[in-house]
Residue frames as a rotation matrix with the C-alpha (Angstrom) as fourth column:
UNK 1
0.039 -0.483 -0.875 163.03
-0.785 -0.557 0.272 223.84
-0.619 0.676 -0.400 -9.26
UNK 2
0.931 0.349 0.107 162.70
-0.202 0.737 -0.645 221.74
-0.304 0.579 0.756 -12.41
UNK 3
0.083 -0.912 0.403 165.69
0.371 0.403 0.837 219.73
-0.925 0.080 0.371 -13.64
UNK 4
0.382 -0.020 -0.924 167.21
-0.720 -0.632 -0.284 221.28
-0.578 0.774 -0.257 -16.73
UNK 5
0.941 -0.076 0.331 167.98
0.268 0.764 -0.586 219.30
-0.208 0.640 0.739 -19.83
UNK 6
0.253 -0.925 -0.282 171.70
-0.491 -0.374 0.786 219.04
-0.833 -0.060 -0.549 -20.73
UNK 7
0.998 -0.062 -0.013 173.61
0.017 0.458 -0.889 218.18
0.061 0.887 0.458 -23.85
UNK 8
0.303 -0.953 -0.002 177.22
0.239 0.074 0.968 217.18
-0.922 -0.294 0.250 -24.35
UNK 9
0.965 -0.124 -0.230 179.22
-0.261 -0.405 -0.876 218.90
0.016 0.906 -0.423 -27.06
UNK 10
0.377 -0.886 0.271 182.54
0.430 0.426 0.796 217.42
-0.820 -0.183 0.542 -28.24
UNK 11
0.936 -0.214 0.278 184.92
0.186 -0.370 -0.910 219.37
0.298 0.904 -0.307 -30.45
UNK 12
0.385 -0.890 0.244 188.70
-0.464 -0.415 -0.783 220.00
0.798 0.188 -0.573 -30.71
UNK 13
-0.340 -0.640 -0.689 189.40
0.170 0.678 -0.715 217.26
0.925 -0.360 -0.122 -28.15
UNK 14
-0.988 0.096 0.121 187.26
-0.144 -0.292 -0.945 218.59
-0.055 -0.951 0.303 -25.33
UNK 15
-0.333 0.932 -0.140 183.72
0.600 0.324 0.731 217.68
0.727 0.159 -0.668 -24.16
UNK 16
-0.944 0.163 0.286 181.52
-0.306 -0.756 -0.578 220.24
0.122 -0.633 0.764 -22.49
UNK 17
-0.440 0.880 -0.178 178.11
0.890 0.454 0.047 219.73
0.122 -0.138 -0.983 -20.86
UNK 18
-0.986 0.150 0.076 175.83
-0.145 -0.988 0.060 222.63
0.084 0.048 0.995 -21.56
UNK 19
-0.426 0.904 0.032 172.24
-0.085 -0.005 -0.996 223.43
-0.901 -0.427 0.080 -20.83
UNK 20
-0.779 0.263 0.569 169.81
0.625 0.258 0.737 222.53
0.047 0.930 -0.365 -23.58
UNK 21
0.677 -0.109 0.728 168.87
0.720 0.306 -0.623 224.20
-0.155 0.946 0.285 -25.81
UNK 22
0.259 -0.662 -0.703 172.14
-0.034 -0.734 0.679 226.12
-0.965 -0.152 -0.213 -25.86
UNK 23
0.993 -0.018 -0.119 173.61
-0.121 -0.120 -0.985 227.18
0.004 0.993 -0.122 -29.12
UNK 24
0.274 -0.949 0.159 177.05
0.024 0.172 0.985 225.86
-0.961 -0.266 0.070 -30.00
UNK 25
0.939 -0.103 -0.328 179.15
-0.340 -0.130 -0.931 226.65
0.054 0.986 -0.157 -33.09
UNK 26
0.492 -0.809 0.322 182.32
0.368 0.528 0.765 224.76
-0.789 -0.257 0.558 -34.00
UNK 27
0.738 -0.444 -0.508 185.32
-0.674 -0.447 -0.588 225.75
0.034 0.776 -0.629 -36.09
UNK 28
0.531 -0.629 -0.568 188.55
0.079 0.704 -0.706 223.99
0.844 0.330 0.424 -36.90
UNK 29
-0.506 -0.862 0.039 190.33
0.098 -0.102 -0.990 225.48
0.857 -0.497 0.136 -33.91
UNK 30
-0.997 0.059 0.042 187.51
-0.053 -0.202 -0.978 225.89
-0.049 -0.978 0.204 -31.40
UNK 31
-0.286 0.958 -0.019 184.00
0.769 0.241 0.592 226.36
0.572 0.155 -0.806 -30.37
UNK 32
-0.917 0.153 0.370 181.72
-0.313 -0.848 -0.427 229.02
0.248 -0.507 0.826 -28.94
UNK 33
-0.432 0.791 -0.432 178.71
0.739 0.586 0.333 228.29
0.517 -0.175 -0.838 -26.75
UNK 34
-0.967 0.170 0.187 175.98
-0.239 -0.855 -0.460 230.51
0.082 -0.490 0.868 -25.36
UNK 35
-0.576 0.809 0.121 172.39
0.200 0.283 -0.938 230.62
-0.793 -0.516 -0.325 -24.18
UNK 36
0.554 0.832 0.012 171.15
0.254 -0.155 -0.955 232.01
-0.793 0.532 -0.297 -27.47
UNK 37
0.318 -0.352 0.880 172.07
0.941 0.005 -0.338 232.81
0.115 0.936 0.333 -31.10
UNK 38
0.836 0.076 0.544 172.03
0.086 -0.996 0.006 236.52
0.542 0.042 -0.839 -30.06
UNK 39
0.834 -0.541 0.108 174.68
-0.203 -0.120 0.972 235.82
-0.513 -0.832 -0.210 -27.37
UNK 40
0.271 -0.735 0.621 177.01
0.753 0.564 0.339 234.21
-0.600 0.376 0.706 -29.98
UNK 41
0.232 -0.081 0.969 176.61
0.878 -0.411 -0.245 237.14
0.419 0.908 -0.024 -32.33
UNK 42
0.978 0.182 0.102 176.88
0.115 -0.880 0.460 239.88
0.174 -0.439 -0.882 -29.76
UNK 43
0.268 -0.954 0.137 180.40
-0.110 -0.172 -0.979 241.40
0.957 0.247 -0.151 -29.39
UNK 44
-0.417 -0.420 0.806 180.12
-0.779 -0.292 -0.555 241.01
0.469 -0.859 -0.205 -25.58
UNK 45
-0.872 0.075 -0.485 178.30
0.203 0.955 -0.218 237.71
0.446 -0.288 -0.847 -24.98
UNK 46
0.156 -0.579 0.800 177.43
-0.855 0.325 0.403 236.21
-0.494 -0.747 -0.445 -22.60
UNK 47
0.845 0.032 -0.534 179.28
-0.383 0.733 -0.562 233.19
0.374 0.679 0.632 -24.00
UNK 48
0.431 -0.789 0.438 182.13
-0.210 0.384 0.899 230.71
-0.878 -0.479 -0.001 -23.55
UNK 49
0.713 -0.364 -0.600 184.90
-0.652 -0.030 -0.757 230.41
0.258 0.931 -0.259 -26.15
UNK 50
0.524 -0.605 0.600 187.30
-0.109 0.651 0.751 227.49
-0.844 -0.459 0.275 -26.31
UNK 51
0.748 -0.418 -0.515 190.36
-0.594 -0.074 -0.801 227.29
0.297 0.905 -0.304 -28.62
UNK 52
0.755 -0.579 0.307 193.35
0.211 0.658 0.723 225.02
-0.621 -0.481 0.619 -28.73
UNK 53
0.425 -0.692 0.584 196.85
0.886 0.451 -0.109 225.00
-0.188 0.563 0.805 -30.11
UNK 54
-0.427 -0.848 0.315 198.69
0.900 -0.434 0.052 227.65
0.092 0.306 0.948 -31.92
UNK 55
0.097 0.542 0.835 196.05
0.300 -0.816 0.495 230.33
0.949 0.202 -0.242 -31.56
UNK 56
0.715 0.187 -0.673 196.66
0.687 -0.009 0.727 230.27
0.130 -0.982 -0.135 -27.76
UNK 57
-0.313 -0.902 -0.299 199.96
0.907 -0.377 0.189 232.13
-0.283 -0.212 0.936 -28.00
UNK 58
-0.686 0.102 0.720 198.32
0.375 -0.798 0.471 234.84
0.623 0.594 0.509 -30.05
UNK 59
0.396 0.917 0.043 195.37
0.360 -0.198 0.912 235.01
0.845 -0.346 -0.409 -27.67
UNK 60
0.404 -0.308 -0.861 197.61
0.903 -0.016 0.429 235.34
-0.146 -0.951 0.272 -24.64
UNK 61
-0.688 -0.726 0.022 199.54
0.716 -0.673 0.184 238.22
-0.119 0.142 0.983 -26.25
UNK 62
-0.464 0.593 0.658 196.23
0.234 -0.634 0.737 239.92
0.854 0.496 0.156 -27.09
UNK 63
0.566 0.821 -0.076 194.72
0.214 -0.058 0.975 239.53
0.796 -0.568 -0.209 -23.59
UNK 64
0.267 -0.534 -0.802 197.74
0.959 0.060 0.279 240.13
-0.101 -0.843 0.528 -21.36
UNK 65
0.938 0.155 -0.311 198.31
0.168 -0.986 0.017 243.84
-0.304 -0.068 -0.950 -20.52
UNK 66
0.326 -0.871 -0.368 201.24
-0.508 -0.489 0.709 245.39
-0.798 -0.044 -0.602 -22.32
UNK 67
-0.687 -0.505 0.522 201.42
0.106 0.641 0.760 242.74
-0.719 0.578 -0.387 -25.06
UNK 68
-0.470 0.505 0.723 199.89
0.882 0.274 0.383 242.87
-0.005 0.818 -0.575 -28.51
UNK 69
-0.829 0.254 0.499 197.17
-0.042 -0.916 0.398 245.40
0.558 0.309 0.770 -29.12
UNK 70
-0.441 0.666 -0.602 194.95
0.881 0.449 -0.148 244.69
0.171 -0.596 -0.785 -26.10
UNK 71
0.180 0.568 0.803 192.21
0.134 -0.823 0.552 247.22
0.974 0.008 -0.225 -25.28
UNK 72
-0.489 -0.396 0.777 192.46
-0.644 -0.438 -0.628 248.86
0.588 -0.808 -0.041 -21.91
UNK 73
0.248 0.523 -0.815 191.81
0.211 0.792 0.573 246.31
0.945 -0.314 0.086 -19.12
UNK 74
-0.095 -0.236 0.967 191.67
-0.925 -0.338 -0.173 246.22
0.368 -0.911 -0.186 -15.34
UNK 75
-0.487 -0.152 -0.860 192.62
0.036 0.980 -0.194 242.92
0.873 -0.126 -0.472 -13.70
UNK 76
0.124 0.647 0.753 190.12
-0.825 -0.355 0.441 242.09
0.552 -0.675 0.489 -10.97
UNK 77
0.707 -0.003 0.708 191.24
-0.512 0.688 0.514 238.53
-0.488 -0.725 0.485 -10.00
UNK 78
0.800 -0.456 0.390 194.23
0.549 0.818 -0.171 236.36
-0.241 0.351 0.905 -10.52
UNK 79
0.017 0.057 -0.998 196.37
-0.653 0.757 0.032 235.19
0.757 0.651 0.050 -11.95
UNK 80
-0.175 0.032 0.984 195.63
-0.868 0.467 -0.169 232.06
-0.465 -0.884 -0.054 -9.94
UNK 81
-0.979 -0.193 -0.067 195.26
-0.203 0.888 0.414 228.32
-0.020 0.418 -0.908 -10.51
UNK 82
0.045 0.998 0.051 191.98
-0.942 0.059 -0.330 226.63
-0.332 -0.033 0.943 -11.61
UNK 83
-0.655 -0.213 0.725 191.16
-0.127 0.977 0.173 222.93
-0.745 0.021 -0.667 -11.95
UNK 84
-0.007 0.581 -0.814 189.78
-0.996 0.072 0.060 221.45
0.093 0.811 0.578 -15.11
UNK 85
0.882 0.276 -0.382 188.97
-0.225 0.959 0.175 217.97
0.415 -0.068 0.907 -13.83
UNK 86
0.751 -0.648 -0.130 192.36
0.578 0.548 0.605 216.33
-0.321 -0.529 0.785 -13.31
UNK 87
-0.036 -0.728 0.685 194.19
0.856 -0.376 -0.355 219.10
0.516 0.574 0.637 -15.22
UNK 88
0.269 0.074 -0.960 195.29
0.721 -0.677 0.149 222.35
-0.639 -0.732 -0.236 -13.71
UNK 89
0.132 -0.176 0.976 195.32
0.835 -0.510 -0.205 225.69
0.534 0.842 0.080 -15.48
UNK 90
-0.682 -0.330 -0.653 195.82
0.609 -0.750 -0.257 229.34
-0.405 -0.573 0.712 -14.76
UNK 91
0.176 0.805 0.567 193.21
0.933 -0.321 0.166 232.06
0.315 0.500 -0.807 -15.01
UNK 92
-0.894 -0.243 -0.376 192.90
0.358 -0.892 -0.275 235.84
-0.269 -0.381 0.885 -14.81
UNK 93
0.184 0.971 0.151 189.63
0.980 -0.170 -0.101 237.82
-0.073 0.166 -0.983 -14.59
UNK 94
-0.791 -0.474 -0.386 189.57
0.429 -0.880 0.203 241.37
-0.436 -0.005 0.900 -15.94
UNK 95
0.392 0.878 -0.274 187.32
0.471 -0.448 -0.760 244.16
-0.790 0.169 -0.589 -17.01
UNK 96
-0.618 -0.584 0.526 187.81
0.727 -0.169 0.666 245.29
-0.300 0.794 0.529 -20.63
UNK 97
-0.192 0.488 -0.851 186.74
-0.144 -0.872 -0.468 248.66
-0.971 0.033 0.238 -21.80
UNK 98
-0.616 0.078 0.784 184.80
0.714 0.477 0.513 248.13
-0.334 0.876 -0.349 -25.04
UNK 99
-0.971 0.238 -0.033 183.02
-0.222 -0.836 0.502 250.49
0.093 0.495 0.864 -27.42
UNK 100
-0.264 0.923 -0.281 179.84
-0.073 0.271 0.960 248.41
0.962 0.273 -0.004 -26.95
UNK 101
0.716 0.460 0.525 180.05
-0.538 -0.116 0.835 248.60
0.445 -0.880 0.164 -23.16
UNK 102
-0.226 -0.850 0.476 182.41
-0.972 0.165 -0.167 247.30
0.063 -0.501 -0.863 -20.52
UNK 103
0.584 0.289 -0.758 182.95
-0.397 0.917 0.044 243.47
0.708 0.275 0.650 -20.72
UNK 104
0.269 -0.465 0.843 184.04
-0.852 0.292 0.434 241.28
-0.448 -0.836 -0.317 -17.85
UNK 105
0.510 -0.161 -0.845 186.21
-0.547 0.698 -0.462 238.35
0.664 0.698 0.268 -19.00
UNK 106
0.543 -0.343 0.766 187.55
-0.500 0.601 0.623 235.21
-0.674 -0.722 0.155 -17.38
UNK 107
0.556 -0.462 -0.690 190.58
-0.702 0.183 -0.688 233.98
0.445 0.868 -0.223 -19.36
UNK 108
0.474 -0.406 0.781 192.11
-0.504 0.602 0.619 230.60
-0.722 -0.687 0.080 -18.52
UNK 109
0.176 -0.565 -0.806 194.84
-0.846 0.332 -0.417 228.48
0.503 0.755 -0.420 -20.13
UNK 110
0.551 -0.035 0.834 195.35
-0.525 0.762 0.380 224.77
-0.648 -0.647 0.401 -19.44
UNK 111
-0.283 -0.698 -0.657 198.07
-0.939 0.341 0.042 222.45
0.194 0.629 -0.752 -20.71
UNK 112
0.715 0.622 0.319 196.68
-0.670 0.740 0.059 218.94
-0.199 -0.256 0.946 -21.18
UNK 113
0.891 -0.354 0.286 199.06
0.307 0.931 0.196 216.09
-0.336 -0.086 0.938 -20.62
UNK 114
0.079 -0.909 -0.408 201.99
0.080 -0.402 0.912 218.43
-0.994 -0.105 0.041 -21.28
UNK 115
-0.560 -0.271 0.783 201.08
0.736 0.272 0.620 218.47
-0.381 0.924 0.047 -24.96
UNK 116
-0.207 0.593 0.778 197.99
0.738 -0.428 0.522 220.46
0.643 0.682 -0.349 -25.99
UNK 117
-0.911 -0.032 -0.411 197.17
0.296 -0.744 -0.599 223.92
-0.286 -0.668 0.687 -24.77
UNK 118
-0.137 0.929 0.344 193.56
0.877 -0.049 0.479 225.04
0.462 0.367 -0.808 -24.52
UNK 119
-0.994 -0.057 0.088 192.22
0.013 -0.903 -0.430 228.53
0.104 -0.427 0.898 -23.78
UNK 120
-0.148 0.975 -0.166 188.82
0.964 0.179 0.195 229.19
0.220 -0.131 -0.967 -22.26
UNK 121
-0.974 -0.077 0.214 187.25
0.051 -0.991 -0.122 232.64
0.221 -0.108 0.969 -22.36
UNK 122
-0.080 0.969 -0.235 184.04
0.996 0.071 -0.045 233.42
-0.027 -0.238 -0.971 -20.50
UNK 123
-0.974 -0.211 0.079 182.77
0.218 -0.971 0.093 236.89
0.057 0.108 0.992 -21.34
UNK 124
0.022 1.000 0.002 179.67
0.977 -0.022 0.213 238.94
0.213 -0.003 -0.977 -20.50
UNK 125
0.113 0.053 0.992 178.62
0.063 -0.997 0.046 242.50
0.992 0.058 -0.116 -20.19
UNK 126
-0.868 -0.495 0.024 179.73
0.014 -0.072 -0.997 243.76
0.496 -0.866 0.069 -16.80
UNK 127
-0.426 0.780 0.459 176.08
-0.901 -0.413 -0.133 244.38
0.086 -0.470 0.879 -15.88
UNK 128
0.622 0.687 -0.377 175.32
-0.672 0.715 0.195 240.63
0.403 0.132 0.906 -16.51
UNK 129
-0.301 -0.883 -0.359 178.53
-0.533 0.468 -0.705 239.13
0.791 -0.021 -0.612 -15.10
UNK 130
-0.703 -0.011 0.711 177.23
-0.678 0.309 -0.666 238.16
-0.213 -0.951 -0.225 -11.61
UNK 131
0.317 0.903 0.289 174.21
-0.712 0.428 -0.557 236.37
-0.627 -0.029 0.779 -13.13
UNK 132
0.841 0.106 -0.530 175.94
-0.516 0.446 -0.731 234.69
0.159 0.889 0.430 -16.08
UNK 133
0.041 -0.982 -0.183 179.53
-0.844 0.064 -0.532 233.91
0.534 0.176 -0.827 -15.11
UNK 134
-0.192 -0.161 0.968 178.98
-0.796 0.602 -0.057 231.18
-0.574 -0.782 -0.244 -12.45
UNK 135
0.658 0.533 0.532 177.26
-0.144 0.782 -0.606 228.88
-0.739 0.322 0.592 -14.96
UNK 136
0.874 -0.367 -0.317 179.66
-0.345 -0.012 -0.938 229.61
0.341 0.930 -0.137 -17.82
UNK 137
-0.081 -0.950 0.301 182.74
-0.960 -0.007 -0.280 229.06
0.268 -0.311 -0.912 -15.59
UNK 138
0.030 0.188 0.982 181.25
-0.592 0.795 -0.135 225.83
-0.806 -0.577 0.135 -14.25
UNK 139
0.952 0.287 0.104 180.81
-0.079 0.560 -0.825 224.58
-0.294 0.778 0.556 -17.83
UNK 140
0.539 -0.814 -0.216 184.44
-0.624 -0.215 -0.751 225.53
0.565 0.540 -0.624 -18.69
UNK 141
-0.299 -0.752 0.587 185.96
-0.953 0.201 -0.228 223.89
0.053 -0.628 -0.776 -15.62
UNK 142
0.295 0.453 0.841 183.92
-0.484 0.830 -0.278 220.71
-0.824 -0.325 0.464 -16.13
UNK 143
0.453 -0.145 -0.880 185.62
-0.883 0.059 -0.465 220.13
0.119 0.988 -0.101 -19.45
UNK 144
0.541 -0.317 0.779 186.71
-0.021 0.921 0.390 216.59
-0.841 -0.227 0.491 -20.21
UNK 145
0.165 -0.625 -0.763 189.80
-0.932 -0.353 0.087 216.33
-0.324 0.696 -0.641 -22.44
UNK 146
0.981 0.142 0.129 190.26
-0.079 0.912 -0.402 213.50
-0.175 0.384 0.907 -24.88
UNK 147
0.337 -0.941 0.035 193.88
-0.158 -0.020 0.987 212.37
-0.928 -0.338 -0.155 -24.52
UNK 148
-0.067 -0.406 0.912 194.25
0.771 0.559 0.305 210.94
-0.634 0.723 0.275 -27.97
UNK 149
0.631 0.364 0.685 192.84
0.720 -0.604 -0.342 214.04
0.289 0.709 -0.643 -29.70
UNK 150
0.945 -0.293 -0.142 194.82
-0.174 -0.823 0.541 216.29
-0.276 -0.487 -0.829 -27.44
UNK 151
0.163 -0.941 0.297 198.03
0.199 0.327 0.924 214.41
-0.966 -0.091 0.241 -28.19
UNK 152
-0.039 -0.206 0.978 197.59
0.978 0.192 0.079 214.60
-0.204 0.960 0.194 -31.95
UNK 153
0.868 0.359 0.344 196.63
0.418 -0.901 -0.115 218.26
0.269 0.244 -0.932 -31.71
UNK 154
0.734 -0.652 -0.189 199.77
-0.203 -0.476 0.856 218.97
-0.648 -0.590 -0.482 -29.74
UNK 155
-0.103 -0.819 0.564 201.95
0.596 0.403 0.694 217.25
-0.796 0.408 0.447 -32.30
UNK 156
0.338 0.286 0.897 200.31
0.910 -0.343 -0.234 219.31
0.241 0.895 -0.376 -35.03
UNK 157
0.993 0.114 0.025 200.93
0.101 -0.948 0.302 222.46
0.058 -0.297 -0.953 -33.00
UNK 158
0.442 -0.896 -0.034 204.51
0.099 0.011 0.995 221.54
-0.892 -0.443 0.093 -32.28
UNK 159
-0.147 -0.530 0.835 205.23
0.908 0.262 0.326 221.24
-0.391 0.807 0.443 -36.01
UNK 160
0.697 0.441 0.565 203.88
0.637 -0.743 -0.205 224.73
0.330 0.503 -0.799 -36.52
UNK 161
-0.304 -0.945 0.120 206.81
0.737 -0.313 -0.599 226.11
0.603 -0.094 0.792 -34.57
UNK 162
0.708 0.637 -0.304 204.85
0.674 -0.483 0.559 227.94
0.209 -0.601 -0.772 -31.84
């Protein structure tokens, strides 16, 4: 088996190592990575989304059953702990009924240094989950957090009055 090329992507205070030539798009609050442009544009992936800060509270309310306006979901694993290097987070895996087909999602939240909160969402069509999720989850859990960026992001988030 040939060795694959890898690239490191740093944004929002986190560094991810992804296969090259993956496509990565950055925004002010996060990034999205996937094996192709089509995966990023598809409403169901496969892809990895990472956000930080004040959007996490909104995301949790949207993805936790009974809160917000979440679509029908079926929890299939968790909640349980997951390691992100030296940091520990919590994840839940669930099947979401979607108009474009059922989507399996792995949703994790990690608090870095007690200051910044990051959310990781791995999503793929249910039919592709077994093939795509191990690599995407491995990328997410290998995240390296930059303490100084995380600290300043947390101070910004605290001033927003979460």
